[in-house]
N, C-alpha and C positions, 0 to 999 in steps of 0.2 A: 060503473064509473068510480074511480078512486079520487078523492080530493086530498091534495097535499098543500097545506099552508106552510110556508117556510119563512124564516127570518134568520138573523145572525146566529143566535144561540138556541132559539126555540123556546125560550123561557117566558117571553112576554107577548109580542105581537101575534105570532102564529098560534099560540095556545089560546089567546083571546078570540082570534078569528075562528078557530075550530069550535069554541064554545058558542059563539054567535051563530055559526052555521047549524049547530045542533040544537039551538034555542035553549041551551043551558043558561046563557046570558042574554038578556034583553038589550037592544040597542040604546035604551034609555038608562042603563045600569049606572050606578054610582061607583066611586072609588072602592068603597067597602065590598061591594058585590064582586068587583074584579079581584080584590085581595082574597076573597073566599073561594075562588076557583081552585079546583084540585091541583092543577098543574102550573098555576101561575108562579113564576120565579123558582121552579123546581129543577129544571134541566141545567146541567153544567156543561163546560167545554168538552168533557169526556163523552157526553151524550150526543155530540154533533154527528149528523149523518144517520142516526138511528131514529126512524119514524116512530111516533107514539100514536097508537090508535085511540082516538078520543071517543069514538062511538060510530053509530050508523045513522044515516039519514035516508029514509026510503030504501033500505037495504044496501046503500052505498057506504063504504068505509070513508071516514073523515079522519085524516091524520094531520099531525103537525111535526115539524122537524127543524132542527137547527142545521144550517148548511155552511156557516162561516162565510168566508169570501167566495165560496163556490155557488152561492145562491143565484148568481147571474147566468151560470152555465148549466144548472140542473136540468131545466127543460130540454135543452139541446142534447145533453148527455142521455137523458131518458129516451128521447125520440130516436137518437142514433142507435142506442142499445137495442131497443125493441125492433127497430127496422132490420138491423144486422142479424138478429136472432130470429127474425120472422115471427115475432110474437105479437099477437093482437091484444093490446092492453089499453083500455080507455082510462085516462086520468086527466085531471086538471091540476096544474101546478100554479099556485098563487103566491107571488112574491109579496110579502107584507112589509118589506123594508122601506117601501115608499111612504109608509105611515109612521116612520120613526121620527122622534123629535129629540131635542137636547135633554129634556127632563127624563125621558125613557133611557137614553144612553147613560146619563149620569147615575140614575137609580140602579140600572142593571150592573154598572161597574161597582158601585158601592155595595150592593147586596152580596157580592162575592166574599166579602170580609165578614167573618162570624159576628164580631161585635157590632158591626154597622148594618147587619142584614135587615132589621126592622125598618130603619130609615131608608135604606136603598129600595126595599120592596114598595114602601109607600110612595117614594118619588117616581119609581117606574110605573106604578099603578096610576098616579096622577098624570103622568105623561101619556099613557095609553088612553086614559079617560078623555084627555083633551082631543085625541084623534079617533075616538070611538066611531064617530060618524064616517070617517074615511075608511076605517077597517070594515065597518058594516057595508059600505058601498062595494068594497072588494068581494065580500061574501055574496052579496046579491048578484053581482056580475058573474061570479063563479057558478052559482046555482042557476043562473039564467032567469032570475026573477026580476 
């Protein structure tokens, strides 16, 4: 089974979800813990569509990816592609965008500007932290726990 966590840019929600899945981050983590994650606020627009392997959970790859506006059609696309090619591929696609809030959006936008990056990262992390319980619920559902 391949786990794909996805959001708009892959820089915040989905990278945190993958870290929660892999138990790199605890569901009780604070803002500083989120900021210390290796991939938090790293991916850029140019990285959209390219999955990042965050690690393995019981031998299963756990990835995160930014899909831009295509996040709503990703699962349909993957299902259609594997069916047409007659490829048996087990995966779970988890859309993390339902966990976004205004603070994460604003922080993500601001962090793209060099001079404002520290402030943007902090705001994005605060926004993610506010919804950490929702993100963790998505992870538990994906893992079947």
